[in-house]
C-alpha positions, 0 to 999 in steps of 0.5 A: 535638223531638230535636236533631241530636246526640240524633237521631244517638245514637238512630240509632246505638243503633238500628244497634247493636240490629241488630248485636246481632241479627246477632251472635246469628245468628252473623254474624262481623263483628257478633260482633266489633263486639259483643265490642269494645263489650262489653269496655268497655260502650259504647253499648247493650252492657253491660260484661261481659268474660266475655261479650266473650270468648265473642263473640270465641271464636264469631267466631274459630271462623269464622276472623275475623282481628280476633276471633283477634287480640282473643281473643289479647289477652284471653288475654295480659292475662287479661281475661275468662279465665285468662291464657295467653301460649302461647294468646295467641301461637297465636291472634295468629299465626293472625291475623297469618298471615291478614294482620291488621296489628294482630296482626302488630304484636302478634306482633312484640312477643311475639317481641321480649319472648319472651312465649308464643314463643321470643325472636327478633330475626329474627321480631320484625323480620319481623312488624314489617315486615309490619305496617308494610307495611300502614301500622300506625302503631306499626309504621311508627314503630318500624320507622323508629327501628330503621332509624335505629339500624342494627338492620334488616338491609339497610336503611341508616340513611338509609332511616329519614328516609322512614319517619319521614315516613310516620309523620307521617301518624299523629296519635299519632306526628306530633310524634315523627316530625317531630322525628326526621326534622328531626334526621336532615336536620340531621345529613345535609346543609346543602342549603338545600331540605332544611334548609327542610323540616326547619324546617317539620317543627320548626314543625309539631312545636312547634305540635302540642306546644303545642296537643295537649300533650307527653306524651313530653316533647319540647319541649326537644328540639324547641327545640334542633333549631329552634335548630340548623336555623334558625341554620344557615339564617340564617347561609347567607342572611346570608352567601350571600344567598337562593336565587333558585330557591326564589322567596323560600320560604327567607325566608318560612319563617324568618319562622315563627321569632323571634330566639331560633329559637322557632317560632310556633304557628299557621303560617297566621295568621303567614303571612297577617299577613306577606303582608298587611303585605308587600302594604301596604308594597309599595304604598309601596315595594318596598324597604320591603316587602322590608326588612320581610320581612328583619326578620321573618325575623331576617336581617342580610345581611353582605358577603362577599369576592365581593360588596360589602355594597350589592350583596349587600343589593340581591340579598337585597332583589330576591329578597324583592321577587320572592316570587311568593306576594305577587303580586296575581294569585297564590294567597293565603297562607291557602290559600283558593284565591282570588287574593291581591287577592281575599282578604287583599290586597283593597282596604279 
């Protein structure tokens, strides 16, 4: 008997047979699918670059934007045909004008490098913005970098922060985008809510680099940014106390970083462990639970002129003790949707 994986693979092959028949009948979408698979020899399609070029050509004659774009790339790289930058640019322009985002980005690169078209910063930016408007990942990230560097007319550098946050939605740019956004926040402001957002971005960046690898060599930059942001936050809280309007999230966020400002890899596991220990200690003494939380956040409140050491200590402990996420009837930290008392805070 077939297992589920074999059954699924059989169904895919059956589907590709139907697509192959549709391609032979001249269906544009089927021609594009067959061309894409034939270039590399995927599924039932045998690798044949010249035949893939032919399939793209047939779909391009039908005006299919993806076919025009694919054919342009083949001309650009000389795959299945003789390389021709001019033909590549012409086909890519047609696809871009038809609204195909990958072609819009490719055309932007052609204008940037002057490949098959005259080099043009204006046209480069225009087509990059067109592709970014359709959330094409490479375009969104590159646009953010250009805005930050002051290369986009009528876009202040401050706009880049929001663009980097858009780029976080795409896996291949998430680590770079979180680091860039955090750096911008650190340079822009000392407001605690913004710095906390930067700290969360940096923990996310570090976790991605630790689990997915670091092909762009960001780890050192990430750790330096962590040190800058976390030290500023800890200094603020040590001197001025926690912000009561944040309901303890400033202290909770800092528990994600050790004494050297190095973040944990698994945020959820760390928060669950802290929440459980807070609850267990809180049943003995609210001060014990709050003091534990301060230790885990590496905080050491210092007196200021307006407030004695004892008064400041009590202010910090009250804020830590009143973190609503740790209430028995509040949502559990693990994100299960259950009340804390029904999840990680339930009785043994």
